[in-house]
C-alpha positions as CSV (number, residue, x, y, z in Angstrom):
1,M,-5.0,3.9,4.7
2,G,-6.3,0.4,5.5
3,R,-5.3,-2.8,3.8
4,V,-8.6,-3.0,1.8
5,T,-8.2,0.5,0.4
6,F,-4.6,-0.2,-0.4
7,E,-5.6,-3.4,-2.3
8,I,-8.3,-1.4,-4.3
9,V,-5.8,1.4,-5.3
10,K,-3.2,-1.2,-6.1
11,G,-5.7,-3.0,-8.4
12,F,-6.4,0.1,-10.5
13,G,-3.8,-1.0,-13.0
14,T,-2.2,2.4,-13.3
15,E,0.8,4.2,-11.9
16,W,0.8,4.6,-8.1
17,P,-1.2,7.9,-7.6
18,Y,0.4,9.1,-4.4
19,K,3.5,11.3,-4.4
20,K,4.0,11.2,-0.6
21,P,4.7,8.0,1.4
22,V,1.6,6.0,2.3
23,F,1.2,4.1,5.6
24,V,-1.0,1.0,5.5
25,L,-2.6,-0.1,8.7
26,S,-3.1,-3.8,8.8
27,N,-3.0,-6.8,11.2
28,T,-3.3,-9.3,8.4
29,M,-0.9,-8.0,5.8
30,K,2.6,-9.4,6.5
31,E,4.7,-7.4,4.0
32,V,4.4,-4.8,1.2
33,P,4.7,-6.0,-2.4
34,V,8.2,-5.5,-3.7
35,E,7.1,-2.9,-6.3
36,Y,5.7,-0.6,-3.5
37,K,8.5,-1.0,-0.9
38,V,9.8,2.6,-1.5
39,K,6.3,4.1,-1.5
40,V,4.3,2.2,1.1
41,F,5.1,1.4,4.7
42,L,3.2,-1.2,6.7
43,I,2.0,-0.4,10.2
44,G,0.6,-3.4,12.0
């Protein structure tokens, strides 16, 4: 998913909805927030 979609899903205020690893494509995001490090991988 893109960075904007990631930010929207992250902002829902609920438990992370995805069971499989998520790859975020972004040239501007430098690192994944600590609470998502096991679930989200940054491709940039």
